[in-house]
C-alpha positions as a printed NumPy array, in Angstrom:
array([[-12.385, -23.98 ,  28.182],
       [-12.823, -20.277,  27.431],
       [-10.453, -17.789,  28.254],
       [-11.356, -14.024,  27.85 ],
       [ -9.507, -10.768,  28.677],
       [-10.906,  -8.633,  30.513],
       [-11.748,  -5.195,  29.494],
       [-10.143,  -5.711,  26.195],
       [-13.248,  -3.572,  24.46 ],
       [-12.686,  -0.43 ,  26.489],
       [ -8.94 ,  -0.681,  26.556],
       [ -9.114,  -1.247,  22.585],
       [-11.336,   2.578,  22.356],
       [ -8.793,   4.009,  24.656],
       [ -5.516,   2.327,  23.487],
       [ -5.333,  -0.133,  20.293],
       [ -1.317,  -1.01 ,  20.674],
       [ -1.704,  -1.6  ,  24.515],
       [ -5.787,  -4.042,  23.952],
       [ -3.404,  -5.704,  21.796],
       [ -0.35 ,  -6.176,  24.168],
       [ -3.2  ,  -7.476,  26.363],
       [ -3.761, -10.414,  23.867],
       [  0.158, -10.642,  22.828],
       [  0.946, -11.093,  26.853],
       [ -2.131, -13.812,  27.571],
       [ -0.928, -15.684,  25.041],
       [  2.375, -15.768,  25.975],
       [  1.065, -17.133,  29.447],
       [ -0.735, -19.618,  28.121],
       [  1.28 , -21.42 ,  25.881],
       [  3.116, -22.472,  28.409],
       [  0.973, -23.338,  31.153],
       [ -1.478, -25.749,  28.144],
       [  1.511, -27.528,  27.044],
       [  2.072, -28.312,  30.491],
       [ -1.413, -29.658,  31.3  ],
       [ -1.805, -31.174,  28.222],
       [ -3.66 , -28.371,  26.458],
       [ -4.634, -26.823,  23.059],
       [ -4.87 , -23.775,  22.019],
       [ -7.452, -24.427,  19.085],
       [ -7.11 , -20.585,  18.056],
       [ -7.891, -17.158,  19.245],
       [-11.891, -15.377,  18.246],
       [-10.416, -11.385,  19.696],
       [-10.271, -10.958,  22.503],
       [-10.209, -14.384,  24.081],
       [ -9.394, -17.869,  23.185],
       [-10.6  , -21.272,  22.758],
       [ -8.962, -24.63 ,  24.375],
       [ -9.559, -28.437,  24.213],
       [ -8.675, -30.961,  27.047],
       [ -8.275, -34.897,  27.236],
       [-10.331, -34.296,  30.69 ],
       [-12.275, -32.079,  32.853],
       [ -9.71 , -32.117,  34.763],
       [ -6.999, -31.363,  33.371],
       [ -9.104, -27.932,  32.34 ],
       [ -9.775, -27.53 ,  35.75 ],
       [ -5.832, -27.427,  36.662],
       [ -4.966, -25.325,  33.843],
       [ -7.223, -22.705,  34.448],
       [ -5.937, -22.584,  38.083],
       [ -2.074, -22.708,  37.086],
       [ -4.033, -19.425,  34.079],
       [ -5.534, -17.523,  36.891],
       [ -2.577, -18.438,  39.416],
       [  0.194, -16.872,  36.3  ],
       [ -1.666, -13.908,  35.764],
       [ -1.892, -12.547,  39.525],
       [  1.684, -13.434,  39.698],
       [  2.967, -11.352,  36.974],
       [  0.183,  -8.573,  38.421],
       [  1.971,  -8.286,  41.93 ],
       [  5.338,  -9.   ,  40.43 ],
       [  5.122,  -6.658,  37.835],
       [  2.399,  -4.573,  38.209],
       [  0.875,  -5.635,  34.677],
       [ -2.516,  -4.546,  34.786],
       [ -3.916,  -7.852,  33.127],
       [ -7.088, -10.11 ,  34.207],
       [ -8.595, -13.163,  32.435],
       [-12.352, -14.848,  33.198],
       [-12.146, -18.479,  32.282],
       [-15.475, -21.196,  31.687],
       [-14.791, -24.269,  31.212],
       [-18.272, -26.981,  29.529],
       [-17.717, -30.768,  29.233],
       [-19.59 , -31.744,  25.754],
       [-18.611, -33.517,  22.498],
       [-17.064, -31.493,  19.91 ],
       [-17.035, -31.095,  15.629],
       [-13.286, -31.315,  14.158],
       [-12.589, -29.758,  11.549],
       [ -9.276, -29.422,  10.262],
       [ -7.708, -27.811,  13.273],
       [-10.997, -26.131,  15.09 ],
       [-13.675, -27.82 ,  17.179],
       [-17.254, -26.327,  17.029],
       [-20.858, -27.549,  18.328],
       [-22.728, -27.28 ,  21.122],
       [-20.274, -27.901,  24.048],
       [-17.879, -25.027,  22.241],
       [-21.056, -22.774,  22.761],
       [-21.772, -23.324,  26.367],
       [-18.557, -22.865,  27.375],
       [-18.498, -19.238,  25.682],
       [-21.693, -18.264,  27.093],
       [-20.964, -19.607,  30.726],
       [-17.439, -17.664,  31.049],
       [-18.615, -13.92 ,  31.55 ],
       [-20.393, -15.749,  34.543],
       [-17.096, -15.664,  35.851],
       [-15.136, -12.78 ,  37.961],
       [-12.625, -11.011,  36.844],
       [ -9.605, -13.724,  37.483],
       [-12.254, -16.243,  38.244],
       [-12.65 , -19.656,  36.635],
       [-16.63 , -20.654,  35.918],
       [-17.365, -24.445,  35.568],
       [-20.68 , -26.198,  34.005],
       [-22.19 , -28.961,  36.234],
       [-21.125, -31.735,  33.879],
       [-17.162, -29.774,  34.632],
       [-18.209, -30.421,  38.529],
       [-19.526, -34.264,  38.343],
       [-15.569, -35.37 ,  37.266],
       [-14.292, -32.792,  39.242],
       [-15.689, -32.488,  42.754],
       [-14.094, -35.477,  44.284],
       [-10.582, -34.509,  43.019],
       [ -9.881, -31.242,  43.808],
       [-10.144, -28.971,  46.921],
       [-10.605, -25.925,  45.043],
       [-13.943, -24.367,  46.362],
       [-16.888, -24.425,  44.579],
       [-19.913, -22.086,  44.721],
       [-23.472, -22.751,  42.893],
       [-24.766, -20.339,  40.835],
       [-28.42 , -20.546,  39.791],
       [-29.283, -22.268,  36.437],
       [-29.447, -19.616,  33.92 ],
       [-30.897, -19.457,  30.447],
       [-28.36 , -18.778,  28.022],
       [-28.826, -16.983,  24.599],
       [-28.234, -19.643,  21.941],
       [-28.635, -22.867,  24.732],
       [-32.124, -24.096,  24.168],
       [-31.884, -25.006,  27.899],
       [-31.192, -23.103,  31.419],
       [-27.734, -24.442,  32.413],
       [-26.397, -25.533,  35.484],
       [-23.119, -23.783,  36.807],
       [-20.478, -23.258,  39.5  ],
       [-17.686, -20.709,  40.721],
       [-14.374, -22.234,  41.294],
       [-12.44 , -20.722,  44.134],
       [ -8.315, -19.887,  42.841],
       [ -6.858, -20.375,  45.726],
       [ -4.127, -18.348,  45.616],
       [ -2.885, -15.531,  43.979],
       [  0.635, -16.802,  43.534],
       [  0.691, -20.378,  41.911],
       [  2.517, -23.149,  45.166],
       [  5.995, -23.143,  45.05 ],
       [  8.202, -25.055,  43.057],
       [ 10.299, -28.231,  44.797],
       [ 13.539, -26.727,  45.116],
       [ 15.261, -30.17 ,  44.254],
       [ 13.668, -29.782,  40.879],
       [ 16.666, -28.362,  39.388],
       [ 17.195, -26.618,  35.147],
       [ 20.048, -26.454,  33.95 ],
       [ 19.67 , -23.455,  31.639],
       [ 21.55 , -23.78 ,  28.075],
       [ 25.035, -22.288,  29.031],
       [ 25.749, -18.319,  27.493],
       [ 28.399, -19.26 ,  24.407],
       [ 30.636, -15.79 ,  25.129],
       [ 33.453, -17.575,  23.23 ],
       [ 35.122, -15.094,  20.286],
       [ 34.556, -17.713,  17.963],
       [ 30.899, -18.151,  17.307],
       [ 31.74 , -22.037,  15.639],
       [ 32.318, -22.593,  20.037],
       [ 28.214, -22.583,  20.013],
       [ 29.05 , -26.934,  20.5  ],
       [ 31.056, -26.468,  23.299],
       [ 28.076, -23.851,  25.668],
       [ 25.653, -26.565,  24.714],
       [ 28.06 , -30.441,  25.227],
       [ 28.606, -28.396,  28.91 ],
       [ 24.808, -27.932,  29.54 ],
       [ 24.098, -31.347,  28.973],
       [ 27.356, -32.703,  30.813],
       [ 26.257, -30.848,  34.373],
       [ 22.903, -32.095,  33.788],
       [ 24.493, -35.367,  33.952],
       [ 26.571, -34.586,  36.746],
       [ 23.582, -33.556,  38.6  ],
       [ 21.152, -36.41 ,  37.65 ],
       [ 24.104, -38.312,  39.707],
       [ 22.768, -36.785,  42.814],
       [ 20.037, -38.889,  44.136],
       [ 18.089, -35.605,  46.188],
       [ 17.598, -34.443,  43.03 ],
       [ 15.463, -34.914,  40.635],
       [ 17.189, -33.035,  36.874],
       [ 15.233, -31.791,  34.233],
       [ 16.001, -33.328,  30.519],
       [ 18.17 , -31.77 ,  28.276],
       [ 15.689, -31.807,  25.537],
       [ 12.772, -29.204,  28.067],
       [ 15.523, -26.6  ,  28.715],
       [ 17.103, -26.436,  25.197],
       [ 13.646, -25.17 ,  23.97 ],
       [ 15.   , -21.971,  26.485],
       [ 17.894, -21.431,  24.315],
       [ 18.265, -17.766,  23.364],
       [ 14.755, -17.37 ,  24.811],
       [ 14.26 , -13.681,  27.359],
       [ 12.17 , -15.267,  30.437],
       [ 12.702, -14.914,  33.925],
       [ 13.533, -17.669,  36.655],
       [  9.   , -17.13 ,  38.018],
       [  8.061, -17.991,  34.546],
       [ 10.757, -20.605,  33.746],
       [ 10.223, -22.291,  37.08 ],
       [  6.736, -22.581,  36.975],
       [  6.601, -24.27 ,  32.998],
       [  9.701, -26.588,  34.113],
       [  8.55 , -26.948,  37.75 ],
       [ 11.617, -26.985,  38.775],
       [ 12.659, -24.499,  41.959],
       [ 15.902, -24.006,  40.74 ],
       [ 17.548, -22.573,  37.905],
       [ 20.934, -23.222,  37.538],
       [ 22.458, -21.016,  35.083],
       [ 25.437, -19.985,  33.385],
       [ 28.295, -18.808,  30.426],
       [ 31.223, -19.952,  29.355],
       [ 34.314, -18.548,  27.068],
       [ 36.897, -20.933,  25.608],
       [ 39.932, -19.51 ,  23.918],
       [ 42.197, -22.058,  22.639],
       [ 42.746, -23.958,  25.913],
       [ 41.976, -21.951,  28.183],
       [ 38.144, -21.849,  29.852],
       [ 36.481, -19.08 ,  32.092],
       [ 33.024, -20.784,  33.489],
       [ 30.142, -17.977,  35.332],
       [ 27.733, -19.923,  36.882],
       [ 24.638, -18.91 ,  39.429],
       [ 22.091, -20.695,  41.337],
       [ 18.96 , -19.006,  41.075],
       [ 15.14 , -19.857,  43.345],
       [ 13.114, -19.576,  41.294],
       [ 10.357, -19.611,  43.649],
       [ 11.746, -15.921,  44.494],
       [ 14.606, -15.045,  42.108],
       [ 17.051, -14.992,  44.918],
       [ 20.579, -15.632,  43.827],
       [ 22.227, -18.788,  46.121],
       [ 25.508, -18.055,  44.961],
       [ 27.412, -17.418,  41.888],
       [ 31.42 , -18.521,  41.312],
       [ 33.637, -17.852,  38.108],
       [ 36.388, -20.577,  37.329],
       [ 38.989, -19.381,  34.648],
       [ 40.877, -23.194,  34.47 ],
       [ 42.685, -25.095,  31.425],
       [ 40.243, -27.345,  29.711],
       [ 41.899, -30.375,  30.379],
       [ 40.45 , -29.561,  33.962],
       [ 37.098, -29.394,  33.108],
       [ 35.713, -31.939,  34.652],
       [ 37.021, -31.123,  38.167],
       [ 34.719, -27.488,  37.226],
       [ 31.778, -29.493,  36.078],
       [ 32.233, -31.709,  39.558],
       [ 32.63 , -28.81 ,  41.938],
       [ 29.66 , -26.749,  40.031],
       [ 27.967, -30.442,  40.989],
       [ 29.33 , -30.168,  44.551],
       [ 28.226, -26.516,  45.275],
       [ 24.909, -27.31 ,  44.059],
       [ 25.028, -30.04 ,  46.949],
       [ 25.387, -27.738,  49.311],
       [ 23.442, -25.006,  48.432],
       [ 20.226, -27.285,  48.534],
       [ 21.185, -29.683,  51.543],
       [ 21.717, -32.505,  49.484],
       [ 23.71 , -35.562,  51.789],
       [ 25.888, -37.016,  48.745],
       [ 26.825, -40.913,  49.214],
       [ 30.384, -41.841,  48.958],
       [ 30.232, -43.805,  45.96 ],
       [ 27.97 , -40.481,  44.79 ],
       [ 31.113, -38.723,  45.702],
       [ 34.033, -40.427,  43.635],
       [ 31.666, -40.769,  40.626],
       [ 31.054, -37.43 ,  40.526],
       [ 34.718, -36.803,  40.684],
       [ 35.208, -39.763,  38.325],
       [ 37.141, -37.876,  35.351],
       [ 35.858, -39.259,  31.395],
       [ 39.101, -38.784,  29.325],
       [ 42.033, -36.65 ,  30.573],
       [ 42.583, -35.347,  26.6  ],
       [ 40.717, -32.364,  26.036],
       [ 40.948, -33.482,  21.963],
       [ 38.54 , -36.349,  22.714],
       [ 36.475, -34.501,  24.759],
       [ 35.905, -32.142,  22.184],
       [ 35.071, -34.452,  19.467],
       [ 32.582, -35.84 ,  22.354],
       [ 30.779, -32.525,  23.034],
       [ 30.466, -32.462,  19.675],
       [ 29.841, -35.932,  18.924],
       [ 26.361, -35.065,  21.612],
       [ 25.564, -31.797,  19.599],
       [ 24.467, -34.061,  16.522],
       [ 23.406, -37.027,  19.009],
       [ 19.881, -35.594,  20.072],
       [ 19.297, -34.601,  16.294],
       [ 16.954, -37.941,  15.503],
       [ 18.013, -37.975,  11.481],
       [ 19.79 , -40.293,   9.31 ],
       [ 22.415, -37.496,   7.664],
       [ 23.119, -36.1  ,  11.975],
       [ 23.279, -39.715,  13.08 ],
       [ 26.344, -40.678,  11.063],
       [ 27.673, -37.073,  11.766],
       [ 27.659, -38.262,  15.457],
       [ 28.881, -41.708,  14.988],
       [ 32.229, -39.637,  12.757],
       [ 32.255, -37.563,  16.465],
       [ 32.428, -39.994,  18.731],
       [ 34.677, -42.103,  16.235],
       [ 37.422, -39.783,  16.97 ],
       [ 37.377, -39.339,  20.35 ],
       [ 37.966, -43.465,  21.004],
       [ 40.559, -42.902,  18.084],
       [ 42.289, -39.962,  20.689],
       [ 41.557, -41.66 ,  23.662],
       [ 40.588, -45.491,  23.641],
       [ 39.973, -45.967,  27.181],
       [ 36.895, -43.415,  27.083],
       [ 34.002, -45.774,  28.067],
       [ 31.92 , -42.747,  27.397],
       [ 32.383, -42.358,  24.012],
       [ 32.064, -45.763,  23.431],
       [ 28.269, -45.718,  25.68 ],
       [ 27.616, -43.087,  23.092],
       [ 28.775, -44.602,  19.871],
       [ 27.123, -47.653,  20.869],
       [ 23.439, -46.25 ,  21.454],
       [ 23.786, -44.318,  17.54 ],
       [ 24.832, -47.256,  16.243],
       [ 21.347, -49.209,  17.43 ],
       [ 19.31 , -45.778,  16.041],
       [ 20.836, -46.618,  12.675],
       [ 19.502, -50.28 ,  13.447],
       [ 15.889, -48.925,  14.65 ],
       [ 15.027, -46.882,  12.467],
       [ 15.94 , -48.565,   9.676],
       [ 19.017, -46.093,   8.831],
       [ 21.003, -49.906,   8.401],
       [ 20.357, -53.541,   8.235],
       [ 20.081, -54.831,  12.203],
       [ 22.417, -57.953,  11.39 ],
       [ 25.218, -55.555,  10.41 ],
       [ 24.874, -52.613,  13.138],
       [ 23.906, -54.353,  16.237],
       [ 27.149, -57.038,  16.919],
       [ 29.091, -53.077,  16.826],
       [ 26.754, -51.819,  19.184],
       [ 26.687, -54.914,  21.499],
       [ 31.161, -54.709,  20.573],
       [ 30.472, -50.682,  21.802],
       [ 28.447, -51.541,  24.778],
       [ 30.488, -54.092,  26.309],
       [ 33.976, -52.361,  25.55 ],
       [ 32.305, -49.408,  27.63 ],
       [ 31.006, -50.775,  30.583],
       [ 34.454, -52.82 ,  30.645],
       [ 36.52 , -49.909,  30.908],
       [ 33.711, -47.645,  32.926],
       [ 30.392, -49.682,  34.968],
       [ 29.383, -46.251,  36.317],
       [ 28.623, -45.003,  33.304],
       [ 24.844, -45.368,  32.703],
       [ 23.947, -44.751,  28.935],
       [ 26.801, -48.196,  29.11 ],
       [ 24.082, -49.808,  31.382],
       [ 21.441, -48.551,  28.488],
       [ 22.855, -49.673,  25.358],
       [ 23.33 , -53.369,  26.934],
       [ 19.702, -53.386,  27.532],
       [ 18.937, -52.086,  24.515],
       [ 21.285, -54.633,  22.802],
       [ 19.248, -57.268,  24.777],
       [ 16.256, -55.708,  23.031],
       [ 17.15 , -55.908,  19.441],
       [ 19.438, -58.622,  19.532],
       [ 20.274, -60.912,  22.117],
       [ 16.659, -61.351,  23.726],
       [ 17.529, -61.987,  26.495],
       [ 14.627, -60.049,  28.795],
       [ 16.189, -61.078,  32.15 ],
       [ 19.705, -59.512,  31.58 ],
       [ 17.977, -56.581,  30.278],
       [ 16.636, -55.513,  33.201],
       [ 18.942, -55.392,  34.612],
       [ 21.085, -53.487,  32.462],
       [ 18.069, -50.958,  33.245],
       [ 17.541, -51.252,  37.178],
       [ 21.943, -50.666,  37.525],
       [ 21.523, -47.683,  34.768],
       [ 18.77 , -45.942,  37.048],
       [ 20.559, -46.588,  39.594],
       [ 23.23 , -44.352,  38.125],
       [ 21.123, -41.527,  36.764],
       [ 17.331, -42.092,  37.841],
       [ 16.093, -38.487,  36.099],
       [ 17.676, -40.204,  32.704],
       [ 15.656, -39.52 ,  30.057],
       [ 16.944, -41.603,  27.35 ],
       [ 16.521, -44.608,  29.927],
       [ 13.137, -43.794,  30.819],
       [ 12.057, -43.361,  27.416],
       [ 14.089, -46.509,  26.096],
       [ 12.231, -48.317,  28.787],
       [  8.614, -46.81 ,  28.459],
       [  9.235, -48.975,  24.749],
       [ 10.377, -52.291,  25.812],
       [  7.51 , -52.242,  28.594],
       [  4.688, -50.968,  25.69 ],
       [  5.755, -54.033,  23.176],
       [  6.478, -56.294,  26.022],
       [  2.769, -56.003,  26.684],
       [  3.135, -54.486,  30.204],
       [  0.852, -51.857,  29.782],
       [  0.1  , -50.651,  33.118],
       [  4.208, -50.015,  33.61 ],
       [  4.57 , -48.547,  30.479],
       [  1.057, -45.64 ,  31.054],
       [  3.351, -45.113,  33.987],
       [  6.925, -44.693,  32.363],
       [  5.343, -41.835,  30.477],
       [  3.689, -40.401,  33.228],
       [  7.306, -39.904,  34.701],
       [  8.752, -39.376,  31.265],
       [  6.824, -36.476,  31.163],
       [  7.418, -34.973,  34.402],
       [ 11.635, -34.583,  33.416],
       [ 10.229, -33.794,  30.148],
       [  7.408, -31.95 ,  30.223],
       [  8.411, -28.667,  27.183],
       [  9.888, -31.374,  25.117],
       [  9.024, -32.807,  21.169],
       [ 11.059, -36.431,  21.573],
       [  9.669, -36.959,  25.008],
       [  5.676, -35.856,  23.196],
       [  6.915, -38.188,  20.013],
       [  7.481, -40.796,  21.811],
       [  4.903, -40.383,  24.712],
       [  2.394, -40.88 ,  21.954],
       [  4.178, -43.208,  19.823],
       [  4.299, -46.105,  23.32 ],
       [  0.065, -44.585,  23.937],
       [ -0.8  , -46.012,  20.561],
       [  0.568, -48.922,  21.257],
       [ -1.047, -49.408,  24.615],
       [ -4.695, -49.578,  23.338],
       [ -5.068, -45.731,  24.11 ],
       [ -4.356, -44.388,  21.175],
       [ -6.7  , -41.214,  21.336],
       [ -3.826, -39.943,  24.145],
       [ -1.709, -40.747,  22.213],
       [ -2.685, -38.91 ,  19.173],
       [ -3.274, -35.977,  21.397],
       [  0.538, -36.489,  22.283],
       [  2.156, -36.294,  18.654],
       [ -0.651, -33.253,  18.112],
       [  1.803, -31.782,  20.647],
       [  4.9  , -32.224,  19.024],
       [  3.867, -31.507,  15.529],
       [  3.471, -28.345,  17.512],
       [  7.131, -27.959,  18.092],
       [  8.412, -29.455,  14.549],
       [  5.976, -29.188,  11.637],
       [  8.362, -30.786,   9.763],
       [  8.313, -33.786,  11.166],
       [  8.2  , -36.747,   8.733],
       [  8.815, -39.459,  12.039],
       [  5.962, -37.464,  13.739],
       [  3.628, -37.204,  11.169],
       [  3.559, -40.736,  10.066],
       [  3.316, -42.115,  13.697],
       [  0.14 , -39.491,  13.867],
       [ -1.446, -40.55 ,  10.746],
       [ -0.866, -44.899,  12.558],
       [ -2.701, -43.275,  15.325],
       [ -5.69 , -41.172,  13.347],
       [ -7.139, -44.833,  11.337],
       [ -6.345, -46.73 ,  14.273],
       [ -9.3  , -45.213,  16.446],
       [-11.364, -44.419,  12.396],
       [-10.334, -41.482,  12.02 ],
       [ -9.321, -42.878,   7.965],
       [ -8.943, -39.665,   6.013],
       [ -7.195, -37.488,   8.332],
       [ -4.537, -40.252,   8.892],
       [ -4.303, -40.661,   5.397],
       [ -3.222, -37.17 ,   5.128],
       [ -0.626, -36.72 ,   8.224],
       [  0.789, -39.946,   6.131],
       [  1.26 , -38.519,   2.833],
       [  2.439, -35.643,   4.481],
       [  5.128, -37.598,   6.239],
       [  6.009, -40.05 ,   3.492],
       [  6.417, -36.299,   1.523],
       [  9.128, -34.887,   4.128],
       [ 10.606, -38.741,   4.524],
       [ 13.255, -40.125,   2.865],
       [ 11.488, -42.556,   1.415],
       [ 12.758, -45.429,   3.453],
       [ 10.842, -48.424,   3.805],
       [  9.802, -47.346,   7.431],
       [  7.811, -44.137,   5.435],
       [  6.503, -47.247,   2.883],
       [  5.366, -48.974,   5.107],
       [  3.311, -45.238,   7.069],
       [  1.856, -45.025,   3.941],
       [  1.148, -48.415,   3.393],
       [ -0.517, -49.081,   6.461],
       [ -3.037, -45.992,   6.73 ],
       [ -4.039, -46.173,   3.204],
       [ -4.875, -49.607,   3.211],
       [ -6.55 , -49.544,   6.576],
       [ -8.751, -46.277,   4.872],
       [ -9.82 , -48.587,   2.161],
       [ -7.741, -47.028,  -0.401],
       [ -5.838, -49.776,  -1.776],
       [ -4.285, -47.917,  -5.038],
       [ -1.484, -46.575,  -2.79 ],
       [ -1.746, -49.216,  -0.755],
       [ -0.444, -51.497,  -3.633],
       [  1.663, -48.629,  -4.432],
       [  3.537, -49.014,  -1.395],
       [  3.734, -52.742,  -2.217],
       [  5.441, -52.116,  -5.175],
       [  7.656, -49.476,  -4.202],
       [  8.772, -52.209,  -1.41 ],
       [  9.074, -54.869,  -3.835],
       [ 11.839, -52.883,  -5.762],
       [ 14.085, -51.554,  -2.77 ],
       [ 17.54 , -52.967,  -1.524],
       [ 16.247, -53.095,   2.219],
       [ 16.349, -55.89 ,   4.493],
       [ 13.557, -53.632,   6.124],
       [ 11.241, -54.09 ,   3.177],
       [ 10.104, -57.47 ,   4.249],
       [  8.737, -56.71 ,   7.489],
       [  6.88 , -53.37 ,   5.921],
       [  5.042, -55.454,   3.317],
       [  4.058, -58.052,   6.552],
       [  2.239, -55.039,   7.482],
       [  0.846, -53.288,   4.422],
       [  0.225, -56.938,   3.542],
       [ -1.465, -57.339,   6.761],
       [ -3.902, -54.048,   6.715],
       [ -4.786, -55.287,   3.565],
       [ -5.881, -58.567,   5.255],
       [ -4.134, -60.809,   3.012],
       [ -3.237, -63.131,   5.782],
       [ -0.698, -66.303,   3.635],
       [  1.55 , -62.658,   1.917],
       [  1.816, -60.841,   5.398],
       [  2.985, -63.914,   7.228],
       [  5.102, -65.186,   3.745],
       [  6.803, -61.628,   4.948],
       [  7.045, -61.402,   8.798],
       [  8.418, -65.156,   8.026],
       [ 11.008, -63.258,   5.77 ],
       [ 12.182, -60.719,   7.733],
       [ 13.044, -63.139,  10.103],
       [ 15.729, -65.403,   7.907],
       [ 16.817, -62.036,   6.293],
       [ 17.162, -60.689,  10.319],
       [ 14.959, -57.897,  10.233],
       [ 13.749, -58.535,  12.982],
       [ 15.387, -60.009,  15.449],
       [ 13.923, -60.25 ,  19.074],
       [ 12.026, -56.981,  19.09 ],
       [  8.71 , -57.8  ,  20.238],
       [  6.577, -54.99 ,  18.946],
       [  5.299, -57.234,  15.564],
       [  3.726, -58.85 ,  19.127],
       [  1.498, -56.1  ,  19.716],
       [  0.926, -53.75 ,  16.873],
       [ -2.609, -53.603,  16.008],
       [ -2.799, -54.025,  12.895],
       [ -1.726, -57.814,  12.986],
       [ -3.933, -58.411,  15.394],
       [ -6.361, -60.998,  13.359],
       [ -3.415, -62.995,  12.554],
       [ -2.079, -63.539,  16.46 ],
       [ -3.965, -66.94 ,  16.588],
       [ -2.785, -68.51 ,  13.458],
       [ -0.003, -71.655,  13.912],
       [  2.501, -69.423,  11.774],
       [  2.224, -66.626,  13.551],
       [  2.644, -68.213,  16.862],
       [  5.667, -70.498,  15.74 ],
       [  7.633, -66.983,  14.59 ],
       [  6.875, -65.654,  18.217],
       [  7.797, -68.781,  20.029],
       [ 11.727, -68.537,  17.813],
       [ 11.911, -64.578,  19.139],
       [ 10.572, -65.938,  22.65 ],
       [  8.255, -63.966,  22.634],
       [  4.994, -64.122,  24.508],
       [  1.487, -63.325,  22.299],
       [ -0.459, -60.411,  23.311],
       [ -3.674, -62.221,  24.594],
       [ -0.558, -64.617,  26.817],
       [  0.379, -61.823,  28.695],
       [ -1.501, -60.667,  32.194]])
């Protein structure tokens, strides 16, 4: 896709600063819309932009969205901005992050054929989208374009409206609450209240609530309600501020229609800290009333249930949540300290027990601690949480993941996931873990559907892009997975995990040198744990750089971790060393490095070993079916 600012040259001659401002405004419009449609801005070219997409349909829908966004800006704010867009489908040559080739040239040449505010597509794009869109398409007589050998058939696409379609009002985004407390260190309380309101509103089955990881991207950013609603696909925004002074709190909230920027209602709550749950329930009920969402009896009862009556326990819980959402080892351990303090203060705090269980599970599957040490703790805490309060969605999620990593009771796991979804259908953590479970069990079509749901609930999120990329990597769609991982890296360039998984996906689709480079970057950024030695060893082996793979094997043999055996099995498999790989897999099983987690039966690095009797025997011990045994 080429997008070009109309009249840039003339504007630049009259007012250079205004011309540069037009480019800046265009980029601000393009970035979220392109990300929403899973595209990438390759580069800026003077007065225009070069973009790429995974499909012709995504590019076309994105172009319509871009033009509607620009036209809305013109109507609502009187901005004098207009774009032309041209789209072509064809092969490109990748040079670093740049793309080259005839396809790029054709797209740049057809873009001027579009009217200001219009879209022009080639015949190749037309063939892909003609039965998939309802927009009018007018054929342009074939033209000989400069630098293009053959005449190009093109079509003008009719942009259907000067305004984008209204966003559904039942899709709600709780924007980051503003901390206006005298102490800036109370920021955790505002962030925690944001998350708690998301959780409360998610209990209402008539609403679809955008995930925390997406809304927190807007913290500290000055964007209008219309723009935010369009980027998140949310018709309703809940905004607020919180002031905490000692044991007194003052919460101000307003509900906004993002399509019109109309305020639906505003309210203030000034209470004691221990009344915070009453405040949250009252806000959630008013949102439901404003949006005409009928609450069931069970929902109302759950909504009004208090997690704890102790303000000290609640404060520790909110601090724990602040750390929990950061994936690195030190932050998980800080979250554990806070959740443990919350439970010490109030031993009956079910939500704190559930979150603590999820922390111990993360220590295990991220290889920060031996699974056989932390998974039993996670199981005990999940059981405790369920006994204290069966209506805590995270408790059922924790128990489901205990079955995944420790017990291997798949029917119990499915039941726990179902109950977690019943209690909180908008929980992004539950969708992420369920997607991982489905992909690792070889239920690929279901896993793909789950990735679509994840991106609906969490459209602007590093974590979701990372997890969706990982799922698609497992389900034999590594090229698509690579695109999501690329976007995750753009959001957090210093994420070792993102670079590592991206590296693996690249080598699996034959882009060996790029994959090795990403894996080396991951290793440099990481804590040098067995997981990252494995990442680099696998990539190096598949890229034919055996000396690097051997060096990682040496490091894994020297490291004191039960996970080293499983990582060794992967690197040996990538090197094609059957006996060493099978020996290491069996050792990993004996050391409880793998308990019931089924990933190794679908990992493509082991595909050539699945017919081996020893491999089959290990799968049977773990009560798993191999990929070829699944429907």
